[in-house]
C-alpha positions as CSV (number, residue, x, y, z in Angstrom):
1,M,0.9,-53.1,104.0
2,S,0.2,-49.4,103.4
3,K,1.1,-48.0,100.1
4,K,3.9,-45.5,99.8
5,P,2.5,-42.0,99.1
6,F,3.4,-40.0,96.0
7,Y,2.3,-36.4,95.5
8,I,2.5,-34.7,92.1
9,T,1.1,-31.2,91.0
10,T,0.6,-29.1,88.0
11,P,0.5,-25.3,88.5
12,I,-2.9,-23.9,89.0
13,Y,-4.0,-22.3,85.8
14,Y,-5.1,-18.7,85.4
15,P,-8.6,-18.7,83.9
16,S,-8.4,-15.5,81.9
17,G,-9.5,-17.3,78.7
18,N,-10.6,-20.8,77.6
19,P,-8.0,-23.5,77.8
20,H,-6.0,-24.6,74.8
21,I,-3.5,-27.4,73.8
22,G,-0.7,-25.3,75.3
23,H,-2.3,-25.9,78.7
24,C,-2.4,-29.7,78.0
25,Y,1.2,-30.7,78.2
26,T,1.7,-30.1,81.9
27,T,-1.5,-31.7,82.9
28,V,-1.2,-34.7,80.6
29,A,2.4,-35.2,81.7
30,C,1.5,-35.1,85.3
31,D,-1.5,-37.4,84.7
32,S,0.8,-39.9,82.9
33,I,3.3,-39.9,85.8
34,A,0.4,-40.2,88.4
35,R,-1.0,-43.2,86.4
36,Y,2.3,-44.8,86.2
37,K,2.9,-44.5,89.9
38,R,-0.5,-45.9,90.7
39,M,0.4,-48.8,88.4
40,Q,3.5,-49.3,90.5
41,G,1.4,-49.5,93.6
42,Y,1.9,-46.0,95.0
43,D,-0.8,-44.1,96.9
44,V,-1.0,-41.1,94.6
45,M,-2.3,-37.6,95.2
46,F,-2.5,-35.7,91.9
47,L,-3.5,-32.1,92.3
48,T,-4.5,-29.5,89.7
49,G,-6.7,-26.4,89.8
50,T,-7.2,-22.8,89.0
51,D,-5.7,-19.5,90.3
52,E,-8.8,-17.2,90.2
53,H,-7.8,-13.9,91.8
54,G,-6.1,-10.8,90.4
55,L,-6.5,-7.5,88.6
56,K,-6.9,-9.1,85.2
57,I,-9.8,-11.2,86.2
58,E,-11.4,-8.2,87.9
59,Q,-11.1,-6.1,84.7
60,K,-12.4,-8.9,82.4
61,A,-15.4,-9.5,84.6
62,A,-16.2,-5.8,84.7
63,E,-16.1,-5.7,80.9
64,A,-18.4,-8.7,80.7
65,G,-20.8,-7.1,83.2
66,V,-20.6,-10.0,85.7
67,S,-18.9,-10.6,89.1
68,P,-15.4,-12.0,89.1
69,K,-16.6,-15.2,90.6
70,E,-19.3,-15.6,87.8
71,Y,-16.6,-14.9,85.2
72,V,-14.2,-17.5,86.5
73,D,-16.9,-20.1,87.1
74,V,-17.6,-20.3,83.3
75,I,-14.0,-20.7,82.4
76,V,-13.2,-23.2,85.1
77,E,-16.1,-25.3,83.8
78,Q,-14.2,-25.3,80.4
79,F,-11.0,-26.4,82.1
80,Q,-12.7,-29.2,83.9
81,K,-14.4,-30.2,80.7
82,L,-11.1,-30.4,78.9
83,W,-9.5,-32.4,81.6
84,K,-12.3,-34.9,81.5
85,Y,-12.0,-35.0,77.7
86,M,-8.3,-35.6,77.9
87,N,-8.9,-38.4,80.5
88,I,-7.0,-36.6,83.3
89,S,-7.2,-38.5,86.5
90,Y,-6.6,-35.8,89.1
91,D,-7.4,-36.7,92.7
92,R,-8.1,-33.2,93.8
93,Y,-9.0,-29.9,92.1
94,I,-8.4,-26.7,94.0
95,R,-9.8,-23.3,93.3
96,T,-8.3,-20.3,95.0
97,T,-11.8,-19.1,95.6
98,D,-12.5,-22.1,97.8
99,D,-13.2,-21.1,101.4
100,Y,-10.7,-23.4,102.9
101,H,-7.9,-22.1,100.7
102,V,-8.8,-18.5,101.6
103,E,-8.7,-19.3,105.3
104,S,-5.2,-20.9,104.9
105,V,-3.8,-18.1,102.9
106,Q,-4.9,-15.6,105.4
107,K,-3.2,-17.6,108.2
108,I,-0.1,-18.1,106.1
109,F,0.2,-14.4,105.4
110,K,-0.3,-13.6,109.1
111,E,2.2,-16.2,110.1
112,L,4.9,-14.7,107.8
113,Y,4.1,-11.3,109.1
114,D,4.4,-12.4,112.8
115,R,7.7,-14.1,112.0
116,G,9.0,-10.8,110.7
117,Y,9.3,-11.8,107.0
118,I,6.5,-9.6,105.8
119,Y,6.6,-5.8,106.3
120,K,4.6,-2.8,105.1
121,G,6.1,-0.4,102.5
122,E,5.3,1.2,99.2
123,Y,5.8,-0.3,95.7
124,S,7.0,1.9,92.9
125,G,8.0,0.2,89.6
126,K,7.0,-1.5,86.4
127,Y,4.0,-3.8,86.4
128,C,2.6,-6.2,83.7
129,T,-1.1,-6.8,84.3
130,P,-1.4,-10.0,82.0
131,C,1.5,-11.7,83.9
132,E,0.6,-10.3,87.3
133,S,4.2,-9.5,87.7
134,F,6.4,-6.6,88.9
135,W,9.7,-6.0,87.0
136,T,12.8,-3.9,87.5
137,D,14.1,-1.8,84.7
138,S,17.0,-4.2,84.2
139,Q,14.6,-7.1,83.8
140,L,12.5,-5.6,81.0
141,D,13.1,-6.7,77.4
142,E,15.0,-4.7,74.8
143,N,11.8,-2.8,74.1
144,G,11.1,-1.9,77.7
145,C,8.3,-4.5,77.9
146,C,7.5,-7.4,80.1
147,P,10.3,-10.0,79.6
148,E,7.7,-12.9,79.7
149,C,4.8,-11.8,77.4
150,H,6.6,-8.8,75.8
151,R,3.6,-6.6,76.2
152,P,3.8,-3.0,77.6
153,V,4.3,-2.5,81.3
154,K,3.0,0.5,83.2
155,F,4.4,2.4,86.2
156,A,2.6,1.4,89.4
157,K,2.9,3.0,92.8
158,E,0.9,1.9,95.8
159,E,1.1,1.0,99.5
160,A,1.9,-2.7,99.8
161,Y,3.3,-5.4,102.0
162,F,6.6,-7.1,101.1
163,F,8.1,-10.5,101.7
164,K,11.8,-10.5,102.6
165,M,13.7,-12.6,100.1
166,S,17.3,-11.9,100.9
167,P,17.5,-14.1,104.1
168,F,17.0,-17.1,101.9
169,A,19.4,-16.3,99.0
170,E,22.3,-18.6,100.0
171,R,20.1,-21.5,100.8
172,I,18.2,-21.2,97.5
173,E,21.3,-21.0,95.5
174,K,22.6,-24.2,97.1
175,L,19.2,-25.8,96.5
176,L,19.4,-25.0,92.8
177,T,23.1,-25.7,92.2
178,E,24.0,-28.5,94.7
179,T,20.8,-30.7,94.7
180,D,18.6,-32.3,92.0
181,Y,15.6,-30.2,93.0
182,L,15.5,-28.4,89.6
183,R,15.0,-30.5,86.5
184,P,16.7,-29.9,84.1
185,K,19.7,-28.8,86.1
186,T,20.8,-26.6,83.2
187,R,18.2,-24.0,84.3
188,A,19.9,-23.5,87.7
189,Q,22.6,-21.2,86.6
190,E,20.2,-19.0,84.6
191,L,18.2,-18.4,87.8
192,V,21.3,-17.8,89.9
193,N,22.8,-15.3,87.4
194,N,19.5,-13.4,86.7
195,F,17.9,-13.2,90.1
196,I,20.2,-14.3,93.0
197,K,23.6,-12.9,92.2
198,P,22.3,-9.4,91.5
199,G,20.6,-9.6,95.0
200,L,17.1,-11.0,95.6
201,E,14.6,-8.2,95.7
202,D,11.9,-8.3,98.3
203,L,8.6,-9.5,96.9
204,C,5.4,-7.4,96.7
205,V,2.8,-9.6,98.4
206,S,-0.3,-7.3,98.7
207,R,-2.2,-4.9,96.6
208,T,-4.6,-2.1,97.3
209,T,-5.6,-1.0,93.8
210,F,-8.0,-3.8,93.3
211,K,-10.3,-5.9,95.5
212,W,-10.6,-9.3,93.8
213,G,-8.3,-11.3,96.1
214,V,-7.9,-12.8,99.5
215,P,-8.3,-9.9,102.1
216,V,-5.4,-9.3,104.5
217,T,-7.1,-9.9,107.9
218,F,-5.2,-7.3,109.8
219,D,-5.1,-4.4,107.3
220,E,-8.4,-3.4,105.5
221,G,-7.9,-2.5,101.9
222,H,-5.1,-4.9,101.2
223,V,-5.6,-8.2,99.3
224,V,-3.0,-10.9,99.2
225,Y,-1.0,-10.6,96.0
226,V,-0.9,-13.5,93.5
227,W,2.1,-15.6,94.5
228,I,1.5,-16.1,98.2
229,D,-2.1,-16.9,97.3
230,A,-1.4,-19.1,94.3
231,L,1.7,-21.0,95.5
232,S,0.2,-21.9,98.8
233,N,-2.3,-24.1,97.0
234,Y,0.1,-27.0,97.1
235,I,-0.2,-27.3,100.8
236,T,-3.6,-25.8,101.5
237,A,-5.1,-28.5,99.2
238,L,-3.7,-31.1,101.7
239,G,-5.3,-29.4,104.7
240,Y,-2.5,-27.1,105.8
241,L,-4.0,-24.6,108.3
242,N,-7.5,-25.7,107.5
243,D,-10.0,-28.5,108.3
244,A,-11.2,-29.3,104.8
245,H,-8.6,-32.0,104.2
246,S,-6.2,-34.0,106.4
247,D,-3.5,-35.2,104.0
248,F,-0.6,-32.8,104.7
249,E,1.4,-35.1,107.0
250,K,0.9,-38.0,104.6
251,F,1.8,-36.3,101.2
252,W,4.0,-33.4,102.0
253,P,6.7,-32.7,100.8
254,A,5.6,-33.0,97.2
255,D,7.5,-35.5,95.0
256,V,7.1,-33.5,91.8
257,H,5.9,-30.0,91.0
258,M,5.8,-29.6,87.2
259,V,5.6,-26.2,85.6
260,A,6.3,-24.4,82.3
261,K,9.5,-22.3,82.1
262,D,7.6,-18.9,82.2
263,I,6.7,-19.5,85.9
264,M,10.0,-21.3,86.8
265,R,11.3,-18.3,88.8
266,F,8.3,-18.3,91.1
267,H,8.5,-22.0,91.9
268,A,12.3,-22.3,92.0
269,I,13.0,-19.2,94.1
270,I,9.8,-17.7,95.7
271,W,8.1,-20.9,96.7
272,P,11.2,-22.4,98.5
273,A,11.7,-19.1,100.3
274,M,8.1,-19.1,101.5
275,L,8.5,-22.7,102.8
276,M,11.8,-21.9,104.4
277,A,10.2,-19.0,106.2
278,L,7.4,-21.3,107.4
279,E,10.0,-23.9,108.4
280,L,8.3,-26.5,106.2
281,P,10.1,-29.2,104.1
282,L,10.8,-28.3,100.5
283,P,9.4,-30.3,97.5
284,K,11.7,-33.0,96.2
285,H,11.7,-32.0,92.6
286,L,10.6,-29.1,90.3
287,A,10.3,-30.3,86.7
288,V,10.4,-27.4,84.2
289,H,9.3,-27.9,80.6
290,G,9.4,-25.7,77.6
291,Y,6.6,-24.3,75.4
292,I,4.6,-25.9,72.7
293,T,5.5,-23.5,69.9
294,M,4.2,-22.8,66.4
295,Q,6.0,-21.4,63.4
296,S,5.1,-17.8,62.6
297,K,4.7,-16.5,59.0
298,S,8.3,-15.1,59.3
299,G,9.5,-18.6,60.0
300,E,10.3,-18.0,63.7
301,S,9.0,-20.3,66.5
302,V,6.7,-18.5,68.8
303,K,5.1,-19.7,72.0
304,M,1.6,-21.0,71.7
305,S,-0.5,-18.6,73.7
306,K,-4.1,-17.4,73.9
307,S,-2.8,-13.9,74.0
308,L,-0.8,-14.4,70.8
309,G,-3.8,-15.6,68.9
310,N,-2.2,-19.0,67.8
311,V,-4.1,-21.4,69.9
312,V,-5.0,-24.9,68.7
313,D,-8.2,-26.2,70.0
314,P,-7.7,-29.7,71.6
315,F,-11.4,-30.5,71.2
316,I,-11.1,-30.2,67.4
317,L,-7.9,-32.3,67.3
318,G,-9.4,-35.0,69.7
319,E,-12.6,-35.3,67.7
320,R,-10.5,-36.1,64.6
321,Y,-7.7,-38.3,65.9
322,G,-8.7,-39.4,69.3
323,C,-7.7,-38.2,72.8
324,D,-4.8,-40.7,73.1
325,S,-3.2,-39.7,69.8
326,I,-3.1,-36.1,71.0
327,R,-1.7,-37.1,74.4
328,Y,1.0,-39.3,72.8
329,H,2.0,-36.6,70.3
330,I,2.5,-33.8,72.8
331,L,4.4,-36.0,75.2
332,R,6.5,-37.6,72.6
333,E,7.7,-34.4,71.0
334,M,8.8,-32.4,74.1
335,A,12.1,-33.1,75.8
336,L,12.2,-31.8,79.4
337,G,13.3,-28.2,79.4
338,A,13.1,-27.8,75.7
339,D,10.5,-26.2,73.4
340,S,8.4,-28.4,71.1
341,L,7.3,-27.2,67.7
342,F,3.7,-28.0,66.9
343,S,2.2,-28.3,63.4
344,N,-0.6,-30.2,61.8
345,E,1.9,-32.1,59.6
346,I,4.3,-33.0,62.5
347,M,1.4,-34.3,64.5
348,M,-0.1,-36.4,61.6
349,N,3.3,-37.9,60.6
350,R,3.9,-38.8,64.3
351,I,0.5,-40.5,64.5
352,N,1.1,-42.4,61.2
353,S,4.7,-43.4,61.9
354,D,4.5,-44.5,65.6
355,L,0.8,-45.3,66.2
356,A,-0.6,-46.5,62.9
357,N,2.4,-48.0,61.2
358,G,4.2,-49.0,64.4
359,F,2.1,-50.1,67.4
360,G,-1.3,-50.3,65.7
361,N,0.2,-52.3,62.9
362,L,2.0,-54.6,65.3
363,V,-1.3,-55.5,67.1
364,S,-3.4,-55.9,64.0
365,R,-0.9,-58.1,62.2
366,T,-0.3,-60.3,65.2
367,V,-3.9,-60.8,66.0
368,A,-4.8,-61.4,62.3
369,M,-2.1,-64.1,62.0
370,A,-3.2,-65.8,65.2
371,D,-6.8,-65.8,63.9
372,K,-5.8,-66.9,60.4
373,Y,-3.5,-69.7,61.3
374,F,-5.0,-71.0,64.5
375,G,-8.6,-69.8,64.6
376,G,-7.8,-67.3,67.2
377,T,-6.5,-69.7,69.9
378,L,-2.8,-70.6,70.1
379,P,-1.9,-74.2,70.7
380,A,0.1,-75.1,73.8
381,E,2.7,-77.0,71.7
382,R,5.5,-74.6,70.7
383,E,9.1,-74.7,69.4
384,A,11.6,-72.1,70.6
385,A,14.6,-70.8,68.7
386,A,17.8,-68.9,69.6
387,I,16.4,-65.7,68.1
388,D,13.7,-65.6,70.7
389,D,16.2,-65.1,73.5
390,D,17.4,-61.8,72.1
391,F,13.9,-60.7,71.4
392,R,12.7,-61.5,74.9
393,S,15.7,-59.8,76.5
394,V,15.0,-56.6,74.6
395,I,11.3,-56.6,75.7
396,L,12.2,-57.5,79.3
397,G,14.7,-54.7,79.4
398,L,12.0,-52.1,78.9
399,L,10.6,-51.9,82.4
400,P,13.7,-50.7,84.3
401,E,14.4,-48.2,81.7
402,V,10.9,-46.8,81.6
403,D,10.8,-46.8,85.4
404,K,14.0,-44.7,85.5
405,Y,12.8,-42.1,82.9
406,V,9.4,-41.7,84.7
407,D,11.3,-41.1,88.0
408,E,13.4,-38.5,86.3
409,T,10.2,-36.9,84.7
410,K,11.7,-37.6,81.2
411,I,8.5,-38.7,79.5
412,K,9.8,-38.3,76.0
413,Q,12.6,-40.8,76.7
414,A,10.2,-43.2,78.4
415,L,8.0,-43.3,75.3
416,E,11.0,-43.6,73.1
417,T,12.1,-46.6,75.1
418,I,8.7,-48.3,74.9
419,F,8.8,-47.8,71.1
420,E,12.2,-49.4,70.9
421,G,10.3,-52.4,72.1
422,V,7.6,-51.9,69.5
423,N,10.1,-51.5,66.7
424,R,12.0,-54.6,67.9
425,A,8.7,-56.6,67.8
426,N,8.0,-55.4,64.2
427,K,11.6,-56.4,63.2
428,Y,11.0,-59.8,64.9
429,I,8.1,-60.3,62.6
430,D,10.3,-59.6,59.6
431,E,13.1,-61.9,60.9
432,T,10.8,-64.9,61.7
433,E,8.5,-64.5,58.6
434,P,5.4,-66.1,60.2
435,W,3.6,-66.0,56.9
436,K,6.1,-68.5,55.6
437,L,5.8,-70.7,58.7
438,G,2.1,-70.8,58.3
439,K,2.4,-72.5,54.9
440,D,4.1,-75.6,56.4
441,E,2.0,-77.7,58.8
442,A,5.2,-79.1,60.4
443,M,6.3,-75.5,61.3
444,K,3.1,-74.7,63.2
445,P,4.7,-75.2,66.7
446,R,7.4,-72.7,65.7
447,L,4.7,-70.3,64.4
448,A,2.8,-70.7,67.7
449,A,6.0,-69.7,69.6
450,V,6.5,-66.7,67.4
451,L,3.0,-65.4,67.8
452,Y,3.0,-66.1,71.5
453,N,6.2,-64.0,71.9
454,L,4.6,-61.2,69.9
455,L,1.5,-61.3,72.0
456,E,3.6,-61.1,75.2
457,A,5.6,-58.2,73.7
458,I,2.3,-56.4,73.0
459,R,1.1,-57.1,76.5
460,I,4.2,-55.6,78.1
461,T,4.5,-52.6,75.7
462,S,0.7,-51.8,75.9
463,A,0.7,-51.9,79.7
464,L,3.7,-49.6,79.8
465,L,1.9,-47.3,77.4
466,A,-1.4,-47.4,79.4
467,P,-0.5,-44.4,81.7
468,F,0.2,-42.3,78.6
469,M,-2.6,-43.6,76.4
470,P,-5.3,-44.8,78.9
471,T,-8.3,-45.0,76.6
472,T,-6.8,-47.2,73.8
473,M,-4.8,-49.8,75.7
474,P,-7.8,-51.6,77.3
475,K,-8.9,-52.2,73.7
476,V,-5.5,-53.8,72.9
477,W,-5.8,-56.1,76.0
478,E,-9.2,-57.3,74.7
479,Q,-7.7,-58.1,71.3
480,I,-4.7,-60.0,72.6
481,G,-6.7,-61.9,75.3
482,A,-5.0,-60.3,78.3
483,S,-6.8,-60.1,81.6
484,A,-6.5,-57.3,84.2
485,E,-4.1,-59.5,86.1
486,D,-1.9,-60.1,83.1
487,V,-1.1,-56.4,82.7
488,K,-0.4,-55.5,86.3
489,Y,3.0,-53.9,87.0
490,E,4.5,-56.9,88.7
491,N,3.9,-58.9,85.5
492,L,5.7,-56.6,83.2
493,G,9.2,-57.8,83.9
494,R,8.6,-61.4,82.8
495,F,7.3,-63.5,79.9
496,D,4.9,-66.4,79.8
497,V,2.2,-64.6,81.6
498,L,-0.5,-64.9,79.0
499,P,-2.3,-68.3,79.1
500,A,-0.6,-71.0,77.0
501,D,-3.8,-71.3,75.0
502,V,-4.5,-67.6,74.8
503,T,-7.4,-66.6,72.5
504,V,-7.3,-63.4,70.5
505,H,-10.2,-61.3,69.3
506,K,-10.0,-59.3,66.1
507,G,-11.1,-55.7,66.8
508,E,-11.3,-52.2,65.3
509,I,-8.3,-50.5,63.8
510,L,-6.7,-48.8,66.8
511,F,-5.0,-45.9,64.8
512,P,-6.3,-45.4,61.4
513,R,-3.7,-44.2,59.0
514,I,-4.2,-40.5,58.0
515,D,-4.2,-39.2,54.5
516,V,-1.8,-36.3,55.4
517,D,-2.3,-34.1,52.4
518,K,-6.1,-34.2,52.5
519,E,-6.3,-33.9,56.3
520,I,-3.9,-31.0,56.4
521,D,-6.1,-29.0,54.0
522,E,-9.2,-29.7,56.0
523,L,-7.7,-29.2,59.4
524,N,-5.8,-26.1,58.4
525,A,-9.0,-24.6,57.1
526,I,-10.6,-25.0,60.5
527,L,-7.5,-23.9,62.5
528,T,-6.7,-21.0,60.2
529,K,-10.2,-19.6,60.5
530,N,-10.0,-19.7,64.3
531,M,-6.5,-18.4,64.4
532,E,-7.2,-15.5,62.0
533,A,-10.2,-14.5,64.2
534,A,-8.0,-14.6,67.3
535,Q,-5.2,-12.7,65.7
536,A,-7.6,-10.0,64.3
537,K,-8.9,-9.5,67.8
538,L,-5.4,-9.3,69.3
539,S,-4.3,-6.8,66.6
540,A,-7.3,-4.7,67.4
541,E,-6.5,-4.8,71.1
542,E,-2.8,-3.9,70.5
543,K,-3.8,-0.9,68.3
544,G,-6.5,0.2,70.8
545,E,-9.1,-0.2,68.0
546,E,-12.4,-1.9,67.8
547,S,-12.2,-5.5,66.6
548,A,-12.7,-6.4,63.0
549,A,-16.5,-6.2,63.1
550,P,-18.1,-3.6,60.9
551,I,-18.1,-0.1,62.5
552,E,-21.3,2.0,62.2
553,L,-20.6,5.7,62.2
554,A,-22.9,8.4,63.6
555,P,-24.5,10.8,61.2
556,E,-22.1,13.0,59.2
557,I,-21.2,16.5,60.6
558,T,-19.7,19.5,58.9
559,I,-16.4,21.2,59.7
560,D,-18.4,23.9,61.3
561,D,-20.0,21.3,63.6
562,F,-16.6,20.0,64.6
563,A,-15.3,23.5,65.2
564,K,-17.7,23.8,68.0
565,V,-15.8,21.2,70.0
566,E,-12.8,22.5,72.0
567,I,-10.4,19.7,72.7
568,R,-7.4,20.8,74.9
569,V,-4.4,19.2,76.5
570,A,-4.7,18.9,80.3
571,K,-2.5,17.4,83.0
572,V,-3.8,15.4,85.9
573,I,-2.8,17.1,89.1
574,S,-4.7,14.8,91.6
575,C,-7.3,12.1,91.4
576,E,-9.5,10.2,93.8
577,K,-12.5,8.0,93.7
578,V,-16.0,9.4,94.0
579,K,-17.6,8.3,97.3
580,K,-20.3,5.7,96.9
581,S,-19.4,5.0,93.3
582,D,-17.5,2.1,91.9
583,K,-17.2,3.7,88.4
584,L,-16.3,7.3,88.9
585,L,-13.0,9.1,89.5
586,C,-12.8,12.8,90.3
587,L,-9.8,14.5,88.5
588,Q,-8.2,17.9,89.2
589,L,-6.7,19.1,86.0
590,D,-4.3,21.8,84.9
591,D,-5.9,22.9,81.7
592,G,-3.8,26.0,81.1
593,M,-6.8,28.2,82.0
594,G,-6.7,28.2,85.8
595,G,-7.6,24.5,86.3
596,R,-10.9,22.6,86.5
597,Q,-12.5,19.4,88.0
598,V,-13.7,16.6,85.8
599,V,-15.6,13.4,86.8
600,S,-15.0,10.3,84.6
601,G,-16.4,6.8,84.6
602,I,-13.1,5.0,84.4
603,A,-12.5,3.8,87.9
604,Q,-12.9,0.1,86.8
605,Y,-9.9,0.5,84.5
606,Y,-7.6,2.9,86.2
607,S,-6.6,3.6,89.8
608,P,-6.0,7.2,90.8
609,E,-2.2,6.6,90.9
610,D,-2.2,5.5,87.2
611,L,-3.4,8.9,86.1
612,I,-1.5,11.5,88.3
613,G,1.0,13.3,86.2
614,K,-0.3,12.1,82.9
615,K,-1.4,14.4,80.1
616,L,-4.7,13.7,78.3
617,Q,-7.3,15.1,75.9
618,L,-10.1,17.2,77.5
619,I,-13.3,18.3,75.9
620,A,-13.1,21.7,77.5
621,N,-16.4,23.4,76.4
622,L,-18.8,20.7,77.4
623,K,-21.7,22.0,79.5
624,P,-21.1,21.3,83.2
625,V,-23.1,18.6,84.9
626,K,-23.3,17.0,88.4
627,L,-22.4,13.2,88.6
628,R,-23.3,11.7,92.0
629,G,-23.5,15.2,93.4
630,V,-20.0,16.1,92.2
631,D,-19.4,19.0,89.6
632,S,-17.9,17.9,86.3
633,N,-16.6,20.6,83.9
634,G,-15.7,18.8,80.8
635,M,-15.0,15.3,79.6
636,I,-11.9,13.2,79.1
637,C,-11.3,11.5,75.7
638,A,-11.2,7.7,75.8
639,A,-11.6,4.8,73.5
640,D,-13.8,1.7,73.8
641,T,-11.7,-1.4,73.2
642,P,-12.2,-5.2,73.7
643,D,-10.4,-4.8,77.0
644,G,-12.5,-1.9,78.2
645,I,-12.1,1.9,78.3
646,K,-8.6,3.2,77.4
647,V,-7.8,6.9,78.1
648,I,-6.1,8.6,75.2
649,F,-2.9,10.1,76.6
650,V,-0.8,12.7,74.8
651,D,2.9,13.3,74.5
652,D,4.4,14.9,77.7
653,S,6.2,17.6,75.6
654,I,2.9,19.2,74.5
655,P,2.0,22.1,76.8
656,V,-1.2,22.1,78.7
657,G,-3.9,24.2,77.2
658,S,-2.8,23.3,73.6
659,K,-5.7,23.0,71.2
660,I,-6.2,19.6,69.5
661,R,-7.5,19.9,65.9
């Protein structure tokens, strides 16, 4: 009999920097669900990957002096290394630079164009480069910045193609409010009120101001903008409109897309609209989780983010506490839809309370008592008692509850349920007092029954924990004498599965107890050093300064030397790229002295449209030169920053020609 298919996806991650523990939640959560479904007998397809196009990647690659593909290759390797380290069992890894994906995206774009859903126009509005998002004025935060990352936006104007969103507004509203597509459902009204009720705006789906993207096949100079490129991965990875794979009919529609709340809008509104336009089935569920947050010095909880300089390195944590402990902690702390506060102390206390004192102690005590009182092998003769029935009923009630919570993508509740069983088993030890039974030879049959019940409880709880903690649980099975057959899903709803004369094997401590005070000092020293370096870099970037590294000045000059330099305010009247050059822009300036032409090597950081109308600082008395055969009469003042060259603009109220001193 063929297995029932199950398709689960993470978003594809944007490789603008190395991965951190904030990336781990979605991937570990999806991995746990995928493993659980495999345990249940499903034919699982678990997809993850990287979204590798866009302006930010192009800029960062230019700063590093490499091609965009070379730049992302290095970071993708780090993502894949982390997923291997975190024991992520993905079935397919997609990169948006894969040839088959590019082919499918071009066909999807053309199909939407041919169906009349994509049209050509001009974009004029606010754009956030880090988030790759356009925003209206009403959507900006109270400081006029990006509502997602709260960094400055810039005015953008360019020819672009647009995807019509309004034809799908009513259907999407019903999808969000009348079905269980969105989890948690509480997010639905937020999306309806903020985006659908005001009127769905058409979506910009091509760009002309950068080249690093999927080319539009029928209009040279346009590249497919991020969301049609990125969101399509969920179907291109299955072979939609390409020959690389042939799983589309089998796995689509997806059972679960899981994303963080910052990209909820794109998956809850734009992705369904695209699928509706293509007349394809919609995914069954979109599970939206919150952020892993950290407490700032002011006491506020802030999103864990590479750009905010508060990243915790999962490799450091894993080396000290084990991959499974980290997996368990981040899954156990976050309720679906809510944020989860991360701190070293919270993590260590969770490891101590649940894993060391709870589950680990249950296993070690039970195995030790079986070894002490029976030489490791339980006798077949046992004596039951009424208390056993209640204990067994609690353990046997775990499976249907955990099944339900996994189906609802409520992983925190699934783990809480399993640990209700663990806690009940530890209480059962206190109730039955096996150390007293062991002192009386006549009570050995009763002791054997107690220890067997405990081993069965460990078998069931460990098997239920295996999808969430896949590295440790096989060690548990070895200690309690359980075979691979014993821990199969079909055996988790019944007792008396282990052999009557089961033999245990004492092993290593599964979860060593942590000396919290000592460990916090050591770990904080490591993490603080890393975070301070990241925050110093971020602070320098925000201020447009060099990073904290020592600055070497040129030889001193006198005031007379400085007086020789004429710095004047000038306004950019027009701007265009210099032919046969990727770095040079030719600017026509109003300098208050009749105008002039200046050539500047800033084409990698600014498009001509970014500069027109802006006022800047001009070194007006620099000796004229020819650059690529084009006359340049002066030089624009700019700063070298970690993000590349930044032109120094001046207040628009200052008249052109004004001298800067």
